[in-house]
Backbone as CSV, one residue per row, in Angstrom:
resi,resn,N_x,N_y,N_z,CA_x,CA_y,CA_z,C_x,C_y,C_z
1,MET,0.818,-1.178,-0.033,-0.014,-0.079,-0.046,1.021,1.227,0.038
2,LEU,0.563,2.111,-0.627,1.163,3.493,-0.929,0.932,4.544,0.212
3,SER,1.802,5.284,0.659,1.446,6.298,1.538,0.729,7.431,1.042
4,ASN,-0.117,8.183,2.046,-0.920,9.193,1.499,-0.100,10.149,0.676
5,ALA,1.172,10.595,0.887,2.007,11.433,0.262,2.318,10.897,-1.155
6,CYS,2.461,9.717,-1.133,2.697,8.931,-2.518,1.471,9.009,-3.396
7,GLN,0.266,8.764,-2.836,-0.950,8.777,-3.616,-1.072,10.155,-4.160
8,TYR,-0.959,11.224,-3.118,-1.273,12.661,-3.730,-0.212,13.064,-4.848
9,ALA,1.018,12.475,-4.782,2.008,12.768,-5.843,1.568,12.071,-7.178
10,ILE,1.064,10.933,-6.995,0.667,10.314,-8.371,-0.543,10.788,-8.903
11,ARG,-1.575,11.227,-8.002,-2.739,11.755,-8.552,-2.478,13.090,-9.254
12,SER,-1.697,14.033,-8.484,-1.326,15.079,-9.125,-0.588,15.015,-10.394
13,MET,0.369,14.034,-10.573,0.942,14.009,-11.894,-0.132,13.521,-13.062
14,LEU,-0.930,12.612,-12.720,-2.109,12.095,-13.603,-2.813,13.262,-13.873
15,TYR,-3.321,14.199,-12.883,-4.090,15.236,-13.254,-3.375,16.328,-14.337
16,LEU,-2.230,16.537,-14.033,-1.437,17.315,-14.786,-1.236,16.750,-16.388
17,ALA,-0.900,15.443,-16.392,-0.896,14.796,-17.597,-2.151,14.896,-18.473
18,MET,-3.275,14.952,-17.752,-4.599,14.937,-18.631,-4.831,16.182,-19.080
19,LEU,-4.347,17.250,-18.474,-4.431,18.700,-18.872,-3.398,19.287,-19.632
20,SER,-2.308,18.346,-20.058,-1.118,18.828,-20.737,-1.398,19.390,-22.138
21,ASP,-2.531,19.194,-22.752,-2.737,19.673,-24.102,-3.217,21.143,-23.978
22,GLU,-3.683,21.639,-22.842,-4.113,22.830,-22.580,-2.806,23.755,-22.547
23,SER,-3.032,25.087,-23.004,-1.820,25.964,-22.965,-1.840,26.945,-21.696
24,LYS,-2.784,26.704,-20.800,-2.831,27.673,-19.798,-2.135,27.049,-18.462
25,ILE,-1.647,27.895,-17.630,-0.856,27.567,-16.357,-1.984,27.146,-15.335
26,ILE,-1.678,26.002,-14.690,-2.411,25.410,-13.636,-1.771,25.704,-12.249
27,GLY,-2.465,26.215,-11.352,-1.721,26.688,-9.987,-2.035,25.518,-9.130
28,VAL,-1.254,25.694,-8.041,-1.307,24.633,-6.896,-2.708,24.636,-6.147
29,LYS,-3.085,25.799,-6.261,-4.520,25.909,-5.425,-5.635,25.209,-6.289
30,LYS,-5.496,25.314,-7.531,-6.641,24.595,-8.436,-6.444,23.214,-8.323
31,ILE,-5.234,22.676,-8.396,-4.894,21.131,-8.289,-5.381,20.649,-6.899
32,ALA,-5.071,21.429,-5.883,-5.578,21.030,-4.498,-7.000,20.872,-4.419
33,GLU,-7.625,21.899,-4.796,-9.130,21.828,-5.020,-9.935,20.689,-5.693
34,GLU,-9.271,20.463,-6.859,-9.649,19.255,-7.678,-9.457,17.842,-7.083
35,LEU,-8.336,17.952,-6.465,-7.893,16.482,-6.021,-8.101,16.281,-4.401
36,GLU,-8.710,17.404,-3.876,-8.926,17.413,-2.411,-7.682,17.101,-1.689
37,ALA,-6.548,17.536,-2.081,-5.407,17.189,-1.365,-4.813,18.498,-0.684
38,PRO,-3.993,18.311,0.224,-3.172,19.488,0.957,-2.571,20.259,0.140
39,GLN,-2.831,21.614,-0.061,-2.202,22.572,-0.917,-0.641,22.659,-0.400
40,PRO,-0.378,22.846,0.778,1.000,22.886,1.259,1.836,21.667,0.637
41,PHE,1.391,20.588,0.802,2.079,19.318,0.246,2.187,19.301,-1.333
42,LEU,1.199,19.840,-1.892,1.376,19.798,-3.427,2.350,20.870,-3.817
43,ALA,2.524,21.867,-2.960,3.409,23.007,-3.482,4.887,22.457,-3.364
44,LYS,5.154,21.387,-2.644,6.405,20.947,-2.536,6.885,19.994,-3.688
45,LEU,5.887,19.766,-4.345,6.157,18.757,-5.575,6.944,19.244,-6.686
């Protein structure tokens, strides 16, 4: 089983990969809201 930190990291990378064809910048706040993940943790990735 993966740790919560690892799960957040994988989910974040998958989210960014799904939106990679868009030319706009996606901020940490938006990712945290979409994934219901802690913003301070995602900022470290």
